[in-house]
Biopython code that builds the backbone (N, CA, C, O; Angstrom):
import numpy as np
from Bio.PDB.StructureBuilder import StructureBuilder

atoms = [
    (1, "MET", "N", (0.820, -1.196, 0.000)),
    (1, "MET", "CA", (0.000, 0.000, 0.000)),
    (1, "MET", "C", (0.860, 1.255, 0.000)),
    (1, "MET", "O", (0.456, 2.267, -0.574)),
    (2, "ASN", "N", (2.008, 1.222, 0.612)),
    (2, "ASN", "CA", (2.869, 2.402, 0.634)),
    (2, "ASN", "C", (3.256, 2.847, -0.761)),
    (2, "ASN", "O", (3.359, 4.044, -1.029)),
    (3, "GLU", "N", (3.474, 1.873, -1.666)),
    (3, "GLU", "CA", (3.839, 2.249, -3.029)),
    (3, "GLU", "C", (2.683, 2.953, -3.730)),
    (3, "GLU", "O", (2.909, 3.785, -4.609)),
    (4, "LEU", "N", (1.445, 2.630, -3.353)),
    (4, "LEU", "CA", (0.296, 3.309, -3.940)),
    (4, "LEU", "C", (0.228, 4.764, -3.498)),
    (4, "LEU", "O", (-0.212, 5.629, -4.255)),
    (5, "LYS", "N", (0.661, 5.030, -2.283)),
    (5, "LYS", "CA", (0.621, 6.400, -1.766)),
    (5, "LYS", "C", (1.590, 7.310, -2.501)),
    (5, "LYS", "O", (1.424, 8.530, -2.494)),
    (6, "SER", "N", (2.597, 6.730, -3.135)),
    (6, "SER", "CA", (3.564, 7.555, -3.857)),
    (6, "SER", "C", (3.119, 7.839, -5.293)),
    (6, "SER", "O", (3.737, 8.648, -5.986)),
    (7, "LEU", "N", (2.046, 7.173, -5.742)),
    (7, "LEU", "CA", (1.545, 7.392, -7.094)),
    (7, "LEU", "C", (0.755, 8.697, -7.154)),
    (7, "LEU", "O", (0.109, 9.081, -6.179)),
    (8, "PRO", "N", (0.807, 9.371, -8.292)),
    (8, "PRO", "CA", (0.001, 10.589, -8.421)),
    (8, "PRO", "C", (-1.486, 10.245, -8.540)),
    (8, "PRO", "O", (-1.858, 9.175, -9.021)),
    (9, "VAL", "N", (-2.310, 11.166, -8.097)),
    (9, "VAL", "CA", (-3.756, 11.019, -8.177)),
    (9, "VAL", "C", (-4.256, 12.052, -9.180)),
    (9, "VAL", "O", (-3.913, 13.231, -9.086)),
    (10, "THR", "N", (-5.068, 11.612, -10.141)),
    (10, "THR", "CA", (-5.608, 12.539, -11.132)),
    (10, "THR", "C", (-7.042, 12.881, -10.758)),
    (10, "THR", "O", (-7.899, 12.004, -10.653)),
    (11, "ILE", "N", (-7.289, 14.170, -10.562)),
    (11, "ILE", "CA", (-8.617, 14.665, -10.210)),
    (11, "ILE", "C", (-8.952, 15.793, -11.176)),
    (11, "ILE", "O", (-8.243, 16.797, -11.256)),
    (12, "ALA", "N", (-10.045, 15.608, -11.904)),
    (12, "ALA", "CA", (-10.490, 16.608, -12.885)),
    (12, "ALA", "C", (-9.374, 16.953, -13.868)),
    (12, "ALA", "O", (-9.197, 18.112, -14.241)),
    (13, "GLY", "N", (-8.626, 15.931, -14.279)),
    (13, "GLY", "CA", (-7.588, 16.116, -15.282)),
    (13, "GLY", "C", (-6.273, 16.671, -14.770)),
    (13, "GLY", "O", (-5.344, 16.878, -15.550)),
    (14, "LYS", "N", (-6.182, 16.913, -13.474)),
    (14, "LYS", "CA", (-4.948, 17.455, -12.905)),
    (14, "LYS", "C", (-4.357, 16.449, -11.923)),
    (14, "LYS", "O", (-5.082, 15.832, -11.143)),
    (15, "GLN", "N", (-3.026, 16.288, -11.966)),
    (15, "GLN", "CA", (-2.357, 15.323, -11.090)),
    (15, "GLN", "C", (-1.935, 15.971, -9.776)),
    (15, "GLN", "O", (-1.473, 17.110, -9.728)),
    (16, "TYR", "N", (-2.117, 15.183, -8.702)),
    (16, "TYR", "CA", (-1.725, 15.614, -7.364)),
    (16, "TYR", "C", (-0.932, 14.496, -6.710)),
    (16, "TYR", "O", (-1.170, 13.318, -6.978)),
    (17, "ASP", "N", (0.001, 14.860, -5.861)),
    (17, "ASP", "CA", (0.717, 13.889, -5.046)),
    (17, "ASP", "C", (-0.225, 13.443, -3.934)),
    (17, "ASP", "O", (-0.801, 14.280, -3.238)),
    (18, "PHE", "N", (-0.387, 12.143, -3.761)),
    (18, "PHE", "CA", (-1.311, 11.615, -2.756)),
    (18, "PHE", "C", (-1.033, 12.203, -1.381)),
    (18, "PHE", "O", (-1.956, 12.593, -0.666)),
    (19, "GLU", "N", (0.229, 12.264, -1.017)),
    (19, "GLU", "CA", (0.595, 12.746, 0.316)),
    (19, "GLU", "C", (0.273, 14.222, 0.515)),
    (19, "GLU", "O", (0.166, 14.683, 1.651)),
    (20, "SER", "N", (0.119, 14.967, -0.577)),
    (20, "SER", "CA", (-0.194, 16.393, -0.450)),
    (20, "SER", "C", (-1.682, 16.641, -0.219)),
    (20, "SER", "O", (-2.087, 17.760, 0.095)),
    (21, "LEU", "N", (-2.498, 15.594, -0.375)),
    (21, "LEU", "CA", (-3.939, 15.749, -0.187)),
    (21, "LEU", "C", (-4.280, 15.869, 1.293)),
    (21, "LEU", "O", (-3.586, 15.316, 2.145)),
    (22, "SER", "N", (-5.346, 16.590, 1.590)),
    (22, "SER", "CA", (-5.823, 16.692, 2.970)),
    (22, "SER", "C", (-6.391, 15.341, 3.405)),
    (22, "SER", "O", (-6.667, 14.474, 2.576)),
    (23, "GLU", "N", (-6.559, 15.180, 4.700)),
    (23, "GLU", "CA", (-7.135, 13.933, 5.211)),
    (23, "GLU", "C", (-8.556, 13.743, 4.682)),
    (23, "GLU", "O", (-8.971, 12.622, 4.389)),
    (24, "ARG", "N", (-9.290, 14.832, 4.564)),
    (24, "ARG", "CA", (-10.642, 14.749, 4.012)),
    (24, "ARG", "C", (-10.621, 14.294, 2.561)),
    (24, "ARG", "O", (-11.437, 13.468, 2.151)),
    (25, "ALA", "N", (-9.685, 14.834, 1.782)),
    (25, "ALA", "CA", (-9.560, 14.435, 0.376)),
    (25, "ALA", "C", (-9.162, 12.967, 0.273)),
    (25, "ALA", "O", (-9.671, 12.246, -0.585)),
    (26, "LYS", "N", (-8.254, 12.520, 1.145)),
    (26, "LYS", "CA", (-7.852, 11.104, 1.152)),
    (26, "LYS", "C", (-9.042, 10.215, 1.497)),
    (26, "LYS", "O", (-9.205, 9.141, 0.917)),
    (27, "ALA", "N", (-9.876, 10.659, 2.440)),
    (27, "ALA", "CA", (-11.062, 9.887, 2.811)),
    (27, "ALA", "C", (-12.043, 9.819, 1.644)),
    (27, "ALA", "O", (-12.633, 8.769, 1.389)),
    (28, "GLN", "N", (-12.220, 10.934, 0.935)),
    (28, "GLN", "CA", (-13.105, 10.943, -0.232)),
    (28, "GLN", "C", (-12.575, 10.006, -1.316)),
    (28, "GLN", "O", (-13.341, 9.281, -1.952)),
    (29, "LEU", "N", (-11.271, 10.030, -1.516)),
    (29, "LEU", "CA", (-10.645, 9.149, -2.501)),
    (29, "LEU", "C", (-10.857, 7.685, -2.125)),
    (29, "LEU", "O", (-11.136, 6.853, -2.988)),
    (30, "ALA", "N", (-10.725, 7.373, -0.836)),
    (30, "ALA", "CA", (-10.968, 6.003, -0.372)),
    (30, "ALA", "C", (-12.420, 5.607, -0.622)),
    (30, "ALA", "O", (-12.696, 4.473, -1.012)),
    (31, "SER", "N", (-13.344, 6.531, -0.400)),
    (31, "SER", "CA", (-14.762, 6.250, -0.654)),
    (31, "SER", "C", (-15.009, 5.985, -2.133)),
    (31, "SER", "O", (-15.749, 5.068, -2.490)),
    (32, "ILE", "N", (-14.398, 6.780, -2.981)),
    (32, "ILE", "CA", (-14.524, 6.565, -4.427)),
    (32, "ILE", "C", (-13.991, 5.189, -4.804)),
    (32, "ILE", "O", (-14.606, 4.482, -5.602)),
    (33, "ASN", "N", (-12.861, 4.807, -4.241)),
    (33, "ASN", "CA", (-12.281, 3.497, -4.541)),
    (33, "ASN", "C", (-13.206, 2.371, -4.103)),
    (33, "ASN", "O", (-13.359, 1.383, -4.821)),
    (34, "ARG", "N", (-13.835, 2.511, -2.916)),
    (34, "ARG", "CA", (-14.769, 1.477, -2.453)),
    (34, "ARG", "C", (-15.974, 1.383, -3.379)),
    (34, "ARG", "O", (-16.423, 0.286, -3.710)),
    (35, "VAL", "N", (-16.494, 2.522, -3.794)),
    (35, "VAL", "CA", (-17.633, 2.521, -4.717)),
    (35, "VAL", "C", (-17.238, 1.871, -6.041)),
    (35, "VAL", "O", (-17.990, 1.060, -6.583)),
    (36, "ASP", "N", (-16.066, 2.221, -6.564)),
    (36, "ASP", "CA", (-15.590, 1.622, -7.817)),
    (36, "ASP", "C", (-15.478, 0.104, -7.696)),
    (36, "ASP", "O", (-15.842, -0.621, -8.623)),
    (37, "GLU", "N", (-14.975, -0.380, -6.559)),
    (37, "GLU", "CA", (-14.869, -1.826, -6.339)),
    (37, "GLU", "C", (-16.253, -2.466, -6.342)),
    (37, "GLU", "O", (-16.441, -3.539, -6.916)),
    (38, "ASN", "N", (-17.225, -1.810, -5.700)),
    (38, "ASN", "CA", (-18.583, -2.344, -5.675)),
    (38, "ASN", "C", (-19.218, -2.334, -7.057)),
    (38, "ASN", "O", (-19.955, -3.257, -7.405)),
    (39, "VAL", "N", (-18.945, -1.315, -7.841)),
    (39, "VAL", "CA", (-19.466, -1.258, -9.210)),
    (39, "VAL", "C", (-18.949, -2.452, -10.015)),
    (39, "VAL", "O", (-19.706, -3.078, -10.756)),
    (40, "VAL", "N", (-17.671, -2.762, -9.869)),
    (40, "VAL", "CA", (-17.091, -3.908, -10.580)),
    (40, "VAL", "C", (-17.781, -5.199, -10.152)),
    (40, "VAL", "O", (-18.115, -6.030, -10.997)),
    (41, "LEU", "N", (-17.997, -5.376, -8.849)),
    (41, "LEU", "CA", (-18.671, -6.583, -8.361)),
    (41, "LEU", "C", (-20.095, -6.676, -8.904)),
    (41, "LEU", "O", (-20.541, -7.751, -9.306)),
    (42, "ILE", "N", (-20.799, -5.563, -8.916)),
    (42, "ILE", "CA", (-22.169, -5.559, -9.434)),
    (42, "ILE", "C", (-22.181, -5.870, -10.928)),
    (42, "ILE", "O", (-23.054, -6.600, -11.399)),
    (43, "GLN", "N", (-21.230, -5.329, -11.674)),
    (43, "GLN", "CA", (-21.148, -5.622, -13.107)),
    (43, "GLN", "C", (-20.874, -7.107, -13.338)),
    (43, "GLN", "O", (-21.419, -7.701, -14.269)),
    (44, "GLN", "N", (-20.029, -7.710, -12.492)),
    (44, "GLN", "CA", (-19.756, -9.142, -12.616)),
    (44, "GLN", "C", (-21.013, -9.951, -12.315)),
    (44, "GLN", "O", (-21.319, -10.912, -13.021)),
    (45, "LYS", "N", (-21.741, -9.564, -11.265)),
    (45, "LYS", "CA", (-22.983, -10.263, -10.927)),
    (45, "LYS", "C", (-24.008, -10.115, -12.042)),
    (45, "LYS", "O", (-24.717, -11.066, -12.370)),
    (46, "LEU", "N", (-24.086, -8.925, -12.622)),
    (46, "LEU", "CA", (-25.012, -8.700, -13.727)),
    (46, "LEU", "C", (-24.671, -9.601, -14.910)),
    (46, "LEU", "O", (-25.569, -10.152, -15.546)),
    (47, "ALA", "N", (-23.396, -9.752, -15.208)),
    (47, "ALA", "CA", (-22.975, -10.627, -16.310)),
    (47, "ALA", "C", (-23.381, -12.072, -16.026)),
    (47, "ALA", "O", (-23.840, -12.777, -16.924)),
    (48, "ILE", "N", (-23.212, -12.509, -14.786)),
    (48, "ILE", "CA", (-23.596, -13.873, -14.402)),
    (48, "ILE", "C", (-25.102, -14.050, -14.533)),
    (48, "ILE", "O", (-25.565, -15.050, -15.082)),
    (49, "MET", "N", (-25.867, -13.088, -14.033)),
    (49, "MET", "CA", (-27.325, -13.171, -14.093)),
    (49, "MET", "C", (-27.825, -13.124, -15.536)),
    (49, "MET", "O", (-28.778, -13.822, -15.882)),
    (50, "THR", "N", (-27.204, -12.322, -16.364)),
    (50, "THR", "CA", (-27.583, -12.239, -17.773)),
    (50, "THR", "C", (-27.325, -13.564, -18.472)),
    (50, "THR", "O", (-28.149, -14.022, -19.264)),
    (51, "THR", "N", (-26.188, -14.182, -18.183)),
    (51, "THR", "CA", (-25.871, -15.490, -18.754)),
    (51, "THR", "C", (-26.888, -16.532, -18.308)),
    (51, "THR", "O", (-27.351, -17.335, -19.118)),
    (52, "ALA", "N", (-27.235, -16.523, -17.028)),
    (52, "ALA", "CA", (-28.221, -17.473, -16.509)),
    (52, "ALA", "C", (-29.583, -17.248, -17.162)),
    (52, "ALA", "O", (-30.252, -18.204, -17.556)),
    (53, "ARG", "N", (-29.986, -15.995, -17.275)),
    (53, "ARG", "CA", (-31.272, -15.695, -17.891)),
    (53, "ARG", "C", (-31.316, -16.185, -19.332)),
    (53, "ARG", "O", (-32.308, -16.769, -19.767)),
    (54, "ASN", "N", (-30.245, -15.947, -20.062)),
    (54, "ASN", "CA", (-30.184, -16.404, -21.454)),
    (54, "ASN", "C", (-30.273, -17.919, -21.542)),
    (54, "ASN", "O", (-30.925, -18.452, -22.440)),
    (55, "ALA", "N", (-29.621, -18.618, -20.614)),
    (55, "ALA", "CA", (-29.677, -20.084, -20.602)),
    (55, "ALA", "C", (-31.098, -20.559, -20.312)),
    (55, "ALA", "O", (-31.583, -21.486, -20.959)),
    (56, "PHE", "N", (-31.772, -19.930, -19.341)),
    (56, "PHE", "CA", (-33.151, -20.302, -19.032)),
    (56, "PHE", "C", (-34.076, -20.011, -20.212)),
    (56, "PHE", "O", (-34.965, -20.807, -20.514)),
    (57, "ALA", "N", (-33.874, -18.888, -20.871)),
    (57, "ALA", "CA", (-34.699, -18.541, -22.029)),
    (57, "ALA", "C", (-34.497, -19.548, -23.157)),
    (57, "ALA", "O", (-35.455, -19.933, -23.828)),
    (58, "LYS", "N", (-33.264, -19.968, -23.365)),
    (58, "LYS", "CA", (-32.974, -20.966, -24.408)),
    (58, "LYS", "C", (-33.622, -22.300, -24.057)),
    (58, "LYS", "O", (-34.196, -22.962, -24.923)),
    (59, "ALA", "N", (-33.532, -22.697, -22.788)),
    (59, "ALA", "CA", (-34.155, -23.948, -22.356)),
    (59, "ALA", "C", (-35.671, -23.876, -22.517)),
    (59, "ALA", "O", (-36.292, -24.856, -22.928)),
    (60, "LEU", "N", (-36.265, -22.746, -22.205)),
    (60, "LEU", "CA", (-37.705, -22.567, -22.376)),
    (60, "LEU", "C", (-38.085, -22.671, -23.844)),
    (60, "LEU", "O", (-39.062, -23.332, -24.197)),
    (61, "GLU", "N", (-37.317, -22.025, -24.682)),
    (61, "GLU", "CA", (-37.580, -22.076, -26.119)),
    (61, "GLU", "C", (-37.523, -23.519, -26.627)),
    (61, "GLU", "O", (-38.386, -23.944, -27.395)),
    (62, "GLN", "N", (-36.513, -24.263, -26.199)),
    (62, "GLN", "CA", (-36.387, -25.660, -26.630)),
    (62, "GLN", "C", (-37.547, -26.502, -26.104)),
    (62, "GLN", "O", (-38.053, -27.374, -26.810)),
    (63, "GLU", "N", (-37.964, -26.246, -24.875)),
    (63, "GLU", "CA", (-39.087, -26.980, -24.291)),
    (63, "GLU", "C", (-40.365, -26.730, -25.082)),
    (63, "GLU", "O", (-41.128, -27.661, -25.343)),
    (64, "ILE", "N", (-40.595, -25.500, -25.456)),
    (64, "ILE", "CA", (-41.803, -25.155, -26.216)),
    (64, "ILE", "C", (-41.764, -25.788, -27.601)),
    (64, "ILE", "O", (-42.778, -26.308, -28.067)),
    (65, "ILE", "N", (-40.616, -25.754, -28.262)),
    (65, "ILE", "CA", (-40.480, -26.345, -29.599)),
    (65, "ILE", "C", (-40.709, -27.854, -29.540)),
    (65, "ILE", "O", (-41.373, -28.411, -30.415)),
    (66, "GLU", "N", (-40.167, -28.524, -28.517)),
    (66, "GLU", "CA", (-40.316, -29.978, -28.393)),
    (66, "GLU", "C", (-41.767, -30.380, -28.145)),
    (66, "GLU", "O", (-42.179, -31.462, -28.563)),
    (67, "LYS", "N", (-42.540, -29.546, -27.485)),
    (67, "LYS", "CA", (-43.928, -29.875, -27.139)),
    (67, "LYS", "C", (-44.894, -29.593, -28.282)),
    (67, "LYS", "O", (-46.066, -29.960, -28.194)),
    (68, "GLN", "N", (-44.433, -28.949, -29.351)),
    (68, "GLN", "CA", (-45.337, -28.635, -30.468)),
    (68, "GLN", "C", (-45.460, -29.774, -31.420)),
    (68, "GLN", "O", (-46.181, -29.674, -32.413)),
]
sb = StructureBuilder()
sb.init_structure("model")
sb.init_model(0)
sb.init_chain("A")
sb.init_seg("    ")
for serial, (resi, resn, name, xyz) in enumerate(atoms, 1):
    if name == "N":
        sb.init_residue(resn, " ", resi, " ")
    sb.init_atom(name, np.array(xyz, "f"), 0.0, 1.0, " ", f" {name:<3s}", serial, name[0])
structure = sb.get_structure()
């Protein structure tokens, strides 16, 4: 984690040194990172659910065709 603190942070197109940020700004940045992580997890879950839905729809279609 220490190596991450030495990386520049880009905010509104401008780079800042992480250590130069106020504690409040660092807390906001941490909140943004947590939200971004949750967005990725939700996108992964959505992909899984979409795949499952498509599989169920295909199975339903095959069931209907077989019964005709």
